[in-house]
Phi, psi and omega in degrees: 000129180284166179298321183293333178289344183258009188285324179286122182302131176267126183232147175295130182298143177254154180287136179287131180295144184279331181225148175237153180264129175303143183306317184290343181262354185291139176228153179302148179254128175085353176224163184286314186195173175244157176287160186306316180295326178293321176300316180297315180295320182297321184276350179284119184267005177265203176283132189227135172244114180258119178261117187220125180280186181299140177077006183281352180080045183298315180296318179296321178300314180297320178297318179291322177296320176297315179300316180299312183291325181281316184287333180268352181084006176293334164256095191288145173297138007259024183288163188238160169257132176255123177248124182248125176240170180260343178239144182298319182292327177294318178296316180294319181297315179295319178298317179293324182292319177295319179298325178287326182283315183224072184302331181289346180245004188301329182288349178257016177239113182255115182243121182206172177277161177302314182296322180295319182294312182291322177296321179298321178295315180295317181299321186276324189242016181307324179299342181270001175298152175306149187310319182297340188248006181284141179270138179259339183228023178074196183211160169244146175268123179208124178273126181283129176291163182303324181297321179289320178296319180298316179296320178298313182295324176296318179295316181295318179299325180287323185266352183292153174306148186306324182293339183252342190306317184286345183270347183274063182244050185279153177284126181304320183291341181245000187296311183295312184292317187270314186274305178294317180291334182269356182266115178284121185295124174286154182296332175242137180293122181295140180250347182278127179281351181279065181233178177285166185296322180299309181296321180295311182294319180295317180298317180294327176297314179295323178295320184287326187251333189240310182272068185215163177295149177083199184286137179282156172243127181224159168245184185286336173295315180293321176299323177298315180295322178294320179296320179295317176299319181301309183287335178284324184275342183237087183305329182296323178292318179298318178297320180296319179295319180292325178289321180288319184238078178288348181231132183228135173249142173230118181269158179048050189295338181296344180262011180293134177273167179297323178295317180291321178297317178300318179297314181301317180293321181295319186273314190241017181291343179224150173064018176221148177262116185250129176246122176249146177230131180186181182208112184299336180289346178252025178282102184238013182245026178301325178298337180261009175102011178300133184283142175293149175052047184298320182296314179297321179295322179293313182298326179286311184291320184261004182049051185266156175263133181262141177229140181249120176274138188243356182265144176241112183270354187263307195258148176295166185298322180295322179287326175297322178296317176299314179302324182293324179300313181289319180300325181293334176289330179275327180212100183299342181269000184297143180263136181296131178289160176256120181288132174247010179266146178278121182281142176270148177264163170095006177207160178283125182293327179215137182207153175249120178257134177250136182233155179279339181190170185294320181294318178298318180299310182296317181295314182297314182293319179299315179297320182295315179297316181299317178294321181294319178296317182296329183260014182211184175262016181281155181244164178306325182293350177281353184245140177229141173252112185244138177221158181297318184197173175051048181294340178298336178289334179274337191299310186303313183293313182292323179297316181293315183291321178287326178299331178296340177255009181073027183247130179280157168238134176243113179273098183292344180270353183294146177275130176236113189063239182248013178227172179276159180298321179300314179295322179297311185292334180273349183294139177298325179296315179297315181300322178292313182297313180296320179300315179297316180295322178292318179295325178288321182285324182233091189291347183230153174087011181235052185298316182296321179292321177301316180296320180295313180295318179299318180296321178296314180294327175298319178290322179301320184260013176064038184248013188296334183240023182229107185299321180295317179293324178297318178297322180293320177298318178298319178294319179296321179295320178299315179294320181298313182292328177295315179292321179292327178296316179298321180293316179298320180295328180274350182229080178298149184300332182294340182238013185241140178272154177297323181299318179295320181295315180295319179298321180294316179297317180296323178296324185279329187268000187066076186298331179295316178294320180294319179299315179298318181296314181294324179293325181282324186260337180219068186300334180280353182260104183287117187302315182293325178294320181293313180294325176294318178292323178300315179296319180296317179294317180298321181298323183288334183260354178284331188302117176083355181280146179239009181213134182294330176297318177296320179300313182292324176298317180290323180301309182281326184046044181295330180258069183218155169288129185267135176245124184200163178280164177300321180297321181282344179280347186302132180087354181257167178212150182218152178301311182232130180241130170258111180266099190277149167073048175276080178204173187296333182290322177283328187247041184297335182267006185301322183294332182284336178208079184300325182293312180293324177297319178292323176297320177296318176301315180297318179299313183297313184287337182276006175281344187278137177267318186234323184223140181225120180241116172272145176235146178211180177239198185258024178284170183298145179248039179260171180078201185302325184295340180300331181298323180294315180295325177296320178296318180295321176296315178300324181279358178077024179283119181286152177248135180232125177277118183261014175086000000 
């Protein structure tokens, strides 16, 4: 079979729905209603840009729009909706939400990250790349550190033609995202050195890492550029993608890079209806190449209609007012959101606490959380400790002080194996493994978990639309959990290694089928990295445990106070947020990019639903950090010295 014969994506056929809902009769699923602007955006069948601030229910809006288009037949069978997110957990969350809203259409909703989608295209159709760009020995994914980029730029500046040498003065930290990502690959590699500095430097980068003997080295920016070249050079593939995905969603659009925008325009700029959701005030990925004014660029390029959502379902009215003060600094024209959350009485919604030192801060907050839990129905997971960076510096003190009250801390930014704990816990592979182990350990009372694991295995084995195959998967799952239960009973955690436990699960689930499924549905998620991280995490929680239930509880640490960076907190929400380290040491880079720093500040503080506590020390409040304190004063946030 030639490469061109493989260009049309082969998909397992889905069952045609027996009934459709008339457009005028359609109602939201799982929620009471949508706000007026959301209804307008939902019913618009063209290109749509939805501008939605924190707490506006962006994920829920996309899930409802998907339900509307699928249930009414506006996305006709057998076509699919493609949803692109920037974070794996966001993509998984949206996919699960659509499956819960319209399970009969879930197989026609593909939710993945931008990197996963472009990597999947390159992996599948690389032989169809123009001859100059075809790989002979495959590739490895490796992100070049700034030091390596700096050395490359020095070399290029030295070897460049005299007319260009002085122009190759690019910033190492932005070179890959801006220069490599902004260079559209020509179908033939240019050989003439009489080009501009951008094209010359980008070409030399590709020559050094990709157009070389042996295995190529690429990062996700380069994979994006290869995918864009692929669909541009092979019209048949572009037509196939548009036919398969006539409707496309893009979440967190304000973080779109120039390379990603170019790819989106090349593939879906015509004959597809694209819906973007984002908020320019939460643009915190400028350092990674996010384009300025992405929403405006989209509405212009795609001739899209913009809609502004005004309801905030997360935060109390007092916190919405605080958010508006900061939002107005980023966009003076911003309209104050309307809180739809019920405010709690009996506490200050926002306050600034000052401490004399880190130990005093950790002890005071730990005691405060313990008292609050004891006097309410709240759980540790209702509290988050958020910091701009270096959260590992906060972990030892908070872990020790909270442990004195029997409260766990989960550092979502911690490295486990070669990935972060947050990425590990959100992985579909991890959810499947933990689900199987829990079902084996506790055979009754976990109906919802059984359904989730069963649904995953149905997708792994291609049984989602085949009742006979579904029944067989259910029988296999019953047998699998029975055998795994016997193994767990014979291998108590105190005498069992993590490697043996992981090996046993892989033997039972048909790891080859699982690997194929994960490669097809989450190409950016390296199966071996996830299983390796799973084993590493399991090893740390096995020590001293005498019950598998305790091991799994500790593994997930679902009932823990979460410690994470502002970037990892994006899209999440908590009853009470402690925003740690409002001082110059945490925000040392604020002066170099005040707008992005303020956006990061805005993202962190807008995670709170009911209570927001900023913490600082007694260091100087001069320089760029003074702007934050001025905003808090303007918003009427009181300051309390806690000693």
